[in-house]
C-alpha positions in Angstrom: 23.3 -36.3 -93.3 20.3 -36.6 -95.6 17.4 -34.2 -96.0 15.1 -36.2 -93.6 17.7 -36.1 -90.8 18.3 -32.4 -91.5 14.6 -31.6 -91.2 14.4 -33.5 -87.9 16.9 -31.1 -86.3 15.0 -27.9 -87.2 13.0 -26.6 -84.2 9.6 -25.4 -85.0 6.4 -24.3 -83.3 3.1 -26.2 -83.9 -0.1 -24.3 -84.7 -3.4 -25.9 -83.8 -6.8 -24.7 -85.2 -10.0 -25.6 -83.5 -13.2 -25.8 -85.6 -16.7 -25.8 -84.2 -19.9 -25.3 -86.1 -23.4 -24.2 -85.3 -26.4 -25.9 -86.8 -29.2 -23.6 -88.0 -31.6 -25.0 -85.3 -29.1 -24.5 -82.5 -28.7 -20.8 -82.4 -29.5 -19.0 -79.1 -32.7 -17.0 -79.3 -31.3 -14.2 -77.0 -28.3 -13.5 -79.3 -25.7 -15.2 -77.1 -23.8 -18.4 -77.8 -25.8 -21.6 -77.8 -25.0 -24.4 -75.4 -23.9 -26.5 -78.4 -21.1 -24.1 -79.3 -20.0 -23.5 -75.7 -19.8 -27.2 -75.2 -17.9 -27.8 -78.5 -15.4 -25.0 -77.6 -14.8 -26.4 -74.1 -14.3 -29.9 -75.4 -11.9 -28.9 -78.2 -9.9 -26.6 -75.9 -9.6 -29.3 -73.2 -8.5 -31.9 -75.8 -5.9 -29.6 -77.4 -4.5 -28.7 -74.0 -4.2 -32.4 -73.1 -2.4 -33.2 -76.4 0.1 -30.3 -76.0 0.6 -30.5 -72.3 -0.4 -26.9 -71.7 
């Protein structure tokens, strides 16, 4: 068995990081989250769940 085959047999957990960013002009004037960030988070979470089957 070579190293490539050996690595394929090792179970592992995957970690996913979601990244969103807020532009300077997008901040919420009331101190809450802007719609831009809320929408980005919702999109990224939905996509990640679809890819992982969660």
